[in-house]
C-alpha positions in Angstrom: 23.6 -2.7 -10.8 25.0 -2.3 -7.3 28.7 -1.2 -7.1 30.9 -1.7 -4.1 29.8 -2.9 -0.7 26.1 -2.4 -0.1 23.7 -3.1 2.8 20.1 -3.4 1.6 16.9 -3.1 3.5 13.8 -3.9 1.6 10.2 -3.3 2.6 10.8 -1.5 5.9 7.3 -0.9 7.2 6.7 2.6 8.6 3.6 4.7 9.5 3.6 8.4 8.7 1.3 11.4 8.5 1.7 12.1 4.8 -0.5 13.6 2.1 -1.3 16.8 0.2 -4.5 17.5 2.0 -4.9 18.1 5.7 -7.6 15.3 5.8 -5.0 12.9 4.3 -2.5 13.8 7.1 -5.0 13.3 9.9 -4.1 9.6 10.3 -1.0 7.6 9.8 -0.5 5.9 6.5 1.4 2.7 5.8 4.5 3.1 3.7 7.3 0.7 2.7 10.9 1.9 2.4 13.7 0.3 0.5 17.3 1.3 1.1 20.7 0.7 -0.5 23.4 1.8 2.0 27.0 2.2 1.0 29.1 2.3 4.2 32.1 4.7 4.5 34.4 1.7 4.9 34.6 -1.5 2.9 33.3 -4.7 4.4 36.9 -6.0 4.6 37.7 -3.3 7.2 35.7 -5.3 9.8 37.4 -8.7 9.4 38.0 -9.5 13.0 35.2 -7.8 14.8 31.5 -8.2 15.4 30.9 -4.4 15.3 28.9 -3.6 12.1 30.0 -0.9 9.7 26.4 0.4 9.8 24.1 -0.6 12.6 21.1 -1.4 10.4 18.9 -2.2 13.3 19.5 1.3 14.8 19.2 2.8 11.4 15.8 1.2 10.9 14.6 2.3 14.3 15.7 5.8 13.5 13.7 5.8 10.3 10.6 4.5 12.0 11.0 7.2 14.7 11.4 10.0 12.2 8.4 8.8 10.2 6.1 8.5 13.2 6.6 12.0 14.6 6.8 14.1 11.5 4.2 15.3 8.9 4.8 15.7 5.2 2.8 16.9 2.3 4.9 15.0 -0.2 6.7 11.7 -0.3 9.6 13.6 -1.9 10.0 15.7 1.3 9.9 12.6 3.6 12.5 10.9 1.4 14.8 14.0 1.5 14.5 14.6 5.2 15.0 10.9 6.2 18.0 10.6 3.8 19.7 13.7 5.1 19.2 12.6 8.7 20.7 9.2 8.1 23.8 10.6 6.4 24.4 12.9 9.3 23.8 10.2 12.0 25.4 7.1 10.5 28.7 6.1 8.9 27.2 6.1 5.3 29.0 7.2 2.2 26.0 6.9 -0.2 22.3 6.2 0.4 19.5 5.4 -2.0 16.0 5.5 -0.5 12.8 4.6 -2.2 9.4 5.4 -0.5 6.3 3.4 -1.6 2.8 4.6 -0.9 -0.4 2.7 -1.6 -2.9 5.3 -2.7 -3.8 4.9 -6.3 -6.6 2.5 -7.4 -5.4 0.1 -10.1 -1.7 0.7 -9.2 0.4 -1.5 -7.0 2.0 1.6 -5.5 3.4 5.1 -6.1 7.1 5.6 -5.3 9.7 8.3 -5.1 13.5 7.6 -4.9 16.4 9.7 -3.9 20.2 9.2 -3.7 22.4 11.2 -1.4 26.1 11.2 -1.0 28.3 12.4 1.9 
């Protein structure tokens, strides 16, 4: 159950060099990210303006940029680094990030999830 005002992004497609083995990290892999973003201010604080509480277009671009230039051995590390960067750079009170990777046969995906608070 979601509490308070939440912005959601589901299925953000990114490419990242990620994997336990060096061979796995040689090429970018397709990942999907799901986010639940709790802005620092309530939605009602923006009644008479077109300025967003959280610029989710800029946020998505920042995530894609981070993922494209880094390298991670584990999805857990990627989720942690991306979450921490977003909390520092955007007006976010709380963030839940799920990273999905498509590597196991006979499984739809493998996922990790983290929640961070400012």
